[in-house]
C-alpha positions in Angstrom: -112.3 -99.3 -56.6 -114.1 -101.1 -53.8 -112.3 -104.0 -52.2 -114.1 -107.3 -52.8 -114.8 -109.6 -49.8 -116.1 -113.2 -49.8 -118.1 -114.3 -46.7 -117.7 -118.0 -45.8 -120.3 -118.7 -43.2 -123.0 -121.4 -42.9 -125.4 -119.4 -40.6 -127.6 -117.3 -42.9 -128.5 -114.6 -40.3 -124.8 -114.1 -39.3 -123.7 -114.0 -42.9 -126.4 -111.5 -43.9 -125.6 -109.2 -41.0 -121.9 -109.3 -42.1 -122.9 -108.4 -45.6 -124.9 -105.4 -44.5 -122.1 -104.2 -42.2 -119.5 -104.6 -45.0 -121.6 -102.9 -47.7 -122.3 -100.0 -45.3 -118.5 -99.6 -44.8 -117.9 -99.4 -48.5 -116.8 -103.0 -49.3 -118.2 -105.1 -52.2 -119.4 -108.5 -51.0 -119.0 -110.9 -54.0 -121.0 -113.7 -52.3 -121.8 -115.9 -49.3 -120.5 -119.5 -49.2 -121.7 -122.0 -46.6 -119.1 -124.7 -47.5 -115.6 -125.0 -48.7 -116.8 -126.3 -52.1 -119.0 -123.3 -52.6 -116.2 -121.0 -51.5 -113.8 -122.4 -54.1 -116.2 -121.6 -56.9 -116.9 -118.1 -55.7 -113.1 -117.4 -55.3 -112.5 -118.6 -58.8 -115.3 -116.6 -60.3 -115.2 -113.4 -58.1 -111.5 -113.0 -57.4 -112.0 -111.5 -53.9 -109.3 -109.3 -52.1 -110.3 -110.8 -48.7 -112.1 -113.7 -47.2 -114.0 -113.7 -43.9 -114.0 -117.2 -42.7 -116.0 -119.2 -40.1 -114.4 -122.4 -38.8 -117.4 -124.8 -38.7 -119.0 -125.1 -42.1 -121.4 -127.4 -44.0 -119.7 -130.5 -45.5 -116.6 -132.5 -44.4 -114.1 -129.6 -44.7 -113.7 -126.8 -42.2 -112.7 -123.2 -42.5 -109.2 -124.2 -41.3 -108.9 -126.6 -44.3 -109.9 -123.7 -46.6 -107.4 -121.4 -44.9 -104.5 -123.5 -46.0 -105.8 -123.3 -49.6 -106.1 -119.5 -49.2 -102.5 -119.3 -48.1 -101.4 -121.2 -51.2 -103.3 -118.6 -53.2 -101.8 -115.7 -51.3 -105.3 -114.6 -50.5 -105.6 -112.9 -47.1 -108.3 -113.9 -44.6 -109.7 -113.4 -41.1 -111.6 -115.8 -39.0 -115.0 -115.0 -37.6 -116.0 -117.7 -35.2 -117.4 -118.6 -31.8 -115.0 -121.5 -31.4 -112.2 -120.7 -28.8 -111.0 -124.1 -27.5 -107.2 -124.6 -27.3 -106.7 -127.2 -30.0 -108.8 -125.2 -32.5 -106.8 -122.0 -31.6 -103.5 -123.8 -32.1 -104.7 -125.0 -35.5 -105.9 -121.5 -36.4 -102.6 -120.0 -35.5 -100.8 -122.5 -37.8 -102.7 -121.0 -40.8 -101.4 -117.5 -39.9 -104.6 -115.5 -40.3 -104.6 -111.7 -40.3 -107.2 -111.6 -37.5 -109.8 -113.5 -35.4 -113.1 -112.1 -34.2 -115.3 -113.8 -31.7 -119.0 -113.9 -32.3 -121.0 -111.8 -31.4 -119.2 -108.5 -32.2 -120.0 -104.9 -32.9 -120.0 -103.4 -36.4 -117.3 -101.0 -35.3 -115.1 -103.9 -34.2 -115.4 -105.7 -37.5 -114.4 -102.6 -39.5 -111.5 -101.8 -37.2 -110.3 -105.5 -37.3 -110.4 -105.4 -41.1 -108.4 -102.1 -41.1 -105.8 -103.7 -38.8 -105.7 -106.9 -41.0 -105.2 -104.8 -44.2 -102.5 -102.8 -42.5 -100.7 -105.9 -41.3 -100.9 -107.5 -44.7 -99.5 -104.4 -46.3 -96.5 -104.4 -43.9 -95.9 -108.1 -44.5 -95.9 -107.7 -48.2 -93.7 -104.5 -48.1 -96.4 -102.3 -49.6 -96.4 -99.7 -46.8 -94.2 -96.7 -47.7 -93.1 -96.3 -44.1 -91.3 -99.6 -44.1 -89.4 -99.2 -47.4 -85.7 -98.3 -47.7 -84.8 -99.7 -44.4 -81.1 -99.7 -43.6 -79.2 -102.7 -42.4 -77.3 -101.2 -39.5 -77.3 -102.9 -36.1 -79.6 -101.9 -33.3 -77.8 -100.5 -30.3 -77.8 -102.9 -27.4 -79.0 -105.9 -29.3 -76.0 -108.2 -29.4 -75.5 -111.2 -31.7 -75.2 -112.4 -35.3 -77.2 -115.6 -35.4 -79.9 -116.1 -38.1 -82.7 -116.2 -35.5 -81.5 -112.8 -34.0 -81.2 -111.3 -37.5 -84.8 -112.2 -38.1 -85.8 -110.4 -34.9 -83.8 -107.3 -35.9 -85.4 -107.2 -39.3 -88.9 -107.4 -37.8 -88.1 -104.5 -35.4 -87.0 -102.4 -38.4 -90.1 -103.3 -40.3 -92.6 -102.4 -37.6 -90.8 -99.5 -35.7 -91.7 -96.7 -38.2 -95.4 -97.6 -38.1 -98.0 -97.1 -35.4 -99.1 -100.7 -35.3 -99.3 -102.7 -32.0 -96.6 -105.2 -31.3 -96.6 -108.3 -29.1 -93.2 -109.5 -28.0 -93.2 -113.1 -26.9 -90.4 -115.2 -25.4 -89.1 -116.9 -22.3 -88.1 -114.9 -19.3 -84.7 -113.2 -19.7 -84.7 -113.2 -23.6 -84.7 -109.4 -23.8 -88.4 -108.5 -24.4 -88.1 -105.0 -22.8 -85.0 -104.2 -24.9 -87.0 -105.0 -28.0 -89.8 -102.8 -26.8 -87.4 -99.9 -26.3 -85.8 -100.5 -29.7 -89.2 -100.3 -31.4 -89.9 -97.0 -29.6 -86.4 -95.5 -30.3 -86.6 -96.3 -34.0 -90.1 -94.8 -34.4 -91.3 -91.3 -35.0 -92.4 -91.2 -31.3 -88.9 -91.5 -30.0 -88.9 -87.8 -28.8 -91.9 -88.6 -26.6 -91.8 -91.0 -23.5 -92.0 -94.7 -23.4 -93.8 -95.6 -20.2 -93.2 -99.1 -18.8 -96.1 -100.9 -17.0 -95.3 -104.2 -15.3 -98.8 -105.8 -15.3 -97.7 -108.4 -12.8 -96.7 -105.8 -10.2 -99.9 -103.8 -10.3 -102.1 -104.3 -7.2 -105.5 -105.6 -8.4 -107.4 -102.8 -6.6 -105.2 -100.1 -8.1 -104.9 -101.2 -11.8 -107.4 -98.8 -13.2 -105.9 -95.9 -11.2 -102.4 -96.8 -12.3 -103.3 -97.1 -16.0 -105.9 -94.4 -16.4 -105.4 -92.1 -13.4 -108.0 -90.9 -10.9 -109.6 -87.7 -9.7 -109.2 -86.3 -6.3 -111.6 -87.9 -3.8 -112.5 -90.8 -6.2 -111.7 -93.3 -3.5 -110.4 -93.4 0.1 -106.8 -92.1 0.1 -107.1 -90.3 -3.3 -106.1 -87.0 -1.8 -104.9 -85.5 -5.1 -105.6 -86.0 -8.8 -103.3 -88.6 -10.5 -102.3 -88.9 -14.1 -102.2 -92.5 -15.3 -99.7 -94.3 -17.4 -101.6 -93.8 -20.7 -101.8 -90.0 -20.2 -98.1 -89.9 -19.2 -97.2 -91.7 -22.5 -99.4 -89.5 -24.7 -97.7 -89.1 -28.0 -95.3 -91.9 -27.2 -95.4 -95.6 -26.3 -96.9 -97.7 -23.5 -95.0 -100.9 -22.9 -97.3 -103.4 -21.2 -94.9 -106.0 -19.7 -96.2 -109.4 -18.6 -99.6 -108.6 -20.2 -100.7 -112.2 -19.5 -100.9 -111.3 -15.8 -103.6 -108.7 -16.3 -107.0 -109.7 -14.7 -110.0 -110.2 -17.0 -111.9 -107.2 -15.8 -108.9 -105.0 -16.5 -108.5 -106.6 -19.9 -112.0 -105.3 -20.8 -111.0 -101.7 -19.8 -107.8 -102.0 -21.7 -109.6 -103.3 -24.8 -111.9 -100.3 -24.7 -109.0 -97.9 -24.6 -107.3 -99.6 -27.6 -110.6 -99.5 -29.5 -111.7 -96.0 -28.7 -108.3 -94.3 -28.1 -109.7 -92.5 -25.1 -109.7 -93.0 -21.3 -111.7 -91.9 -18.3 -109.9 -91.2 -15.0 -111.3 -93.1 -12.1 -114.0 -90.9 -10.5 -114.0 -88.6 -13.5 -117.0 -87.7 -15.8 -115.2 -86.8 -19.0 -113.3 -88.8 -21.7 -109.7 -87.9 -22.5 -108.2 -88.6 -26.0 -104.9 -90.4 -25.9 -102.4 -91.0 -28.7 -100.2 -93.9 -27.7 -98.6 -96.8 -29.4 -98.9 -100.2 -27.6 -96.1 -102.7 -27.3 -97.0 -105.7 -25.1 -94.8 -108.6 -23.9 -95.4 -112.0 -22.3 -93.6 -115.2 -21.5 -96.9 -117.1 -21.4 -98.8 -118.9 -24.2 -101.6 -116.4 -24.7 -103.4 -119.0 -26.9 -103.5 -121.3 -24.0 -104.6 -118.5 -21.7 -107.5 -117.7 -24.1 -108.5 -121.3 -24.3 -108.6 -121.6 -20.5 -110.6 -118.4 -20.2 -107.9 -116.2 -18.6 -107.3 -113.9 -21.5 -109.8 -112.3 -23.9 -109.4 -113.5 -27.5 -110.4 -110.1 -28.9 -107.7 -108.4 -26.8 -105.2 -111.0 -27.9 -105.8 -110.2 -31.6 -105.9 -106.5 -30.9 -102.4 -106.8 -29.4 -101.1 -109.4 -31.7 -101.1 -107.3 -34.9 -97.4 -107.7 -35.3 -95.8 -110.5 -33.2 -92.1 -110.7 -32.6 -90.9 -114.0 -31.1 -87.6 -114.0 -29.3 -85.6 -117.2 -29.4 -84.2 -118.6 -26.2 -80.4 -118.3 -25.7 -80.0 -122.1 -26.1 -81.2 -121.8 -29.7 -78.7 -119.0 -30.6 -75.5 -120.3 -29.0 -73.4 -118.7 -31.7 -74.2 -115.4 -29.9 -73.0 -116.5 -26.4 -69.4 -115.5 -26.9 -70.4 -112.0 -28.2 -72.8 -111.5 -25.3 -70.3 -112.7 -22.7 -67.6 -110.4 -24.0 -70.1 -107.5 -24.0 -71.1 -108.1 -20.4 -67.4 -108.7 -19.4 -66.5 -105.2 -20.7 -69.6 -103.6 -19.2 -69.0 -104.9 -15.7 -65.3 -104.6 -15.7 -65.6 -100.9 -16.5 -68.4 -100.5 -13.9 -66.4 -102.1 -11.2 -63.1 -100.6 -12.4 -61.5 -104.0 -12.5 -58.9 -105.1 -15.0 -60.7 -108.2 -16.2 -60.1 -108.5 -20.0 -60.8 -112.0 -21.2 -62.4 -115.4 -20.8 -60.2 -118.4 -21.4 -61.1 -121.3 -23.7 -62.2 -123.8 -21.1 -64.4 -121.2 -19.4 -66.0 -120.3 -22.7 -66.7 -124.0 -23.4 -68.6 -124.0 -20.1 -70.8 -121.2 -21.4 -71.4 -122.9 -24.7 -72.3 -126.2 -23.2 -74.8 -124.8 -20.6 -78.5 -124.8 -21.4 -79.3 -121.3 -20.1 -82.8 -121.7 -18.6 -82.6 -118.0 -17.5 -81.5 -116.9 -21.0 -79.6 -113.6 -21.5 -80.5 -112.3 -18.0 -78.9 -115.3 -16.4 -75.7 -114.9 -18.5 -75.5 -111.2 -17.6 -75.9 -111.9 -13.9 -73.2 -114.7 -14.2 -70.8 -112.3 -15.9 -71.4 -109.6 -13.3 -70.6 -112.1 -10.4 -67.6 -113.5 -12.2 -66.0 -110.1 -12.8 -66.3 -109.3 -9.1 -64.9 -112.7 -8.1 -62.1 -113.0 -10.7 -58.6 -113.3 -9.2 -56.7 -112.6 -12.5 -57.3 -110.6 -15.6 -58.7 -113.7 -17.3 -61.8 -115.5 -16.1 -60.7 -119.2 -15.9 -64.0 -120.9 -14.9 -67.7 -120.2 -14.1 -69.8 -121.4 -11.2 -72.7 -122.8 -13.1 -75.6 -125.0 -11.8 -75.2 -128.7 -12.7 -78.9 -129.3 -13.1 -81.0 -126.1 -12.6 -84.2 -127.6 -13.9 -84.3 -130.6 -11.5 -87.7 -131.2 -9.9 -88.5 -133.5 -7.1 -90.7 -136.5 -8.0 -93.6 -137.6 -5.8 -94.2 -141.3 -5.1 -97.2 -143.0 -6.8 -100.5 -142.3 -5.0 -99.0 -139.1 -3.3 -99.7 -136.6 -6.0 -100.0 -133.0 -4.8 -102.3 -130.2 -6.0 -100.9 -127.7 -8.5 -100.9 -125.1 -5.8 -99.0 -127.3 -3.4 -96.5 -128.1 -6.1 -96.0 -124.4 -6.9 -95.6 -123.6 -3.2 -93.0 -126.4 -2.8 -91.1 -125.3 -5.9 -90.9 -121.7 -4.6 -89.9 -122.9 -1.1 -87.1 -125.0 -2.7 -85.9 -122.0 -4.7 -85.8 -119.9 -1.5 -83.8 -122.6 0.3 -81.3 -122.5 -2.6 -81.0 -118.7 -2.4 -80.8 -118.6 1.4 -84.1 -116.7 1.5 -83.1 -114.1 -1.0 -86.0 -113.2 -3.3 -84.6 -110.6 -5.8 -81.2 -109.7 -7.2 -78.3 -111.8 -8.3 -78.7 -115.4 -7.1 -82.2 -114.7 -5.7 -85.1 -117.1 -6.0 -86.7 -114.9 -8.7 -83.6 -115.4 -10.9 -83.6 -119.2 -10.2 -87.3 -119.5 -11.1 -87.0 -117.2 -14.2 -89.6 -114.8 -12.8 -89.7 -111.1 -12.3 -89.3 -110.3 -8.5 -92.7 -108.6 -8.4 -94.3 -111.7 -9.9 -92.6 -113.9 -7.3 -93.6 -111.6 -4.4 -97.2 -111.8 -5.7 -97.2 -115.6 -5.8 -95.6 -115.8 -2.4 -98.3 -113.6 -0.9 -101.0 -115.7 -2.6 -99.5 -119.0 -1.3 -98.8 -117.6 2.2 -95.0 -117.8 2.0 -93.4 -115.3 4.3 -90.9 -112.9 2.7 -88.5 -113.4 5.5 -88.3 -117.2 4.9 -84.9 -118.7 5.6 
């Protein structure tokens, strides 16, 4: 039986084009509504399976208003709109759509987006056979018992057996890479490689070569043929860490690969089919990046098929003791030191701290404390009193954002005695990956040897 779709769109030409595309793809279009009032009547009469929804419609109500009604009816929908300002995107996100397409778009993109939306809806409702009969065992390396962490673990188990794209979001140090590895290890691709790509560390001029490879002689210095990350991961998973750092021109090329499932090596003249699963991660608000023109909306929705949001450590404090004990045992064994416990007062310190650097900060603290401990029990921790303190400019002396960022990095370098990476380095203090900090320092003209 053909799936029934309602089009809610007030521009006749756009709506008619959509109708032709959908009919060609085998869908039954039950009607076209130009307002929320018309849509309500067509939904009641035609009982559609899906709704394609524009935001700006005739009348006083918008597509977002209708979206809330659709959620109450448990009727899945996607947005098709040209509106990409930040406040609208935030309102759109609240309604939890199954996709968002930006006008204009290709027929192929529409059909693929519908397929992704249907697949995501099936997973969410537990209709996909690959996600049934999941066990409730712990995932190795993910430590904790809080309700928020349990929700993350359940999502990993739901999505891992599938091939759908995953977007892991959360603050720096919350364990996004561990989640990516867990998704891969619990999938049917686990026997094949997971290839990690730090998008922030890729030199702009070499991004295409790193991701897709190059042929010998394709540019100065290309003395041999190079296999790119996507070919290396064929059959497995590509983990795109810090995806928000990828430049716009590279986003276009990545989107094409995700759509066509094929690459071209730089300087090559043939396409190469690749079979990879994509897991991406970011500590940025991609909705804000889209609204400010730094991230493509179509790529965002292509990656955001199944989002997993990691809570910061300050929101799962019941896990701190378990994590601290885990890292204590790990680093005591690694350093062959007989450090066996944390006393009550020291544990209270951990529980009362705000953890701006999240799990990574806790791990580094435990590693330092094991090395510095004088007895078998850790009695206290050397924690910053106010790690998030910023200097305040006097009225009338406001600095540019670039000047403020430069001053902030310089201040962190002073506090770390010029150390950039590693335990106690400026990158750790700023909650940045070292490669990201080096890139920012280069851009701002800060010398690596600063003391």
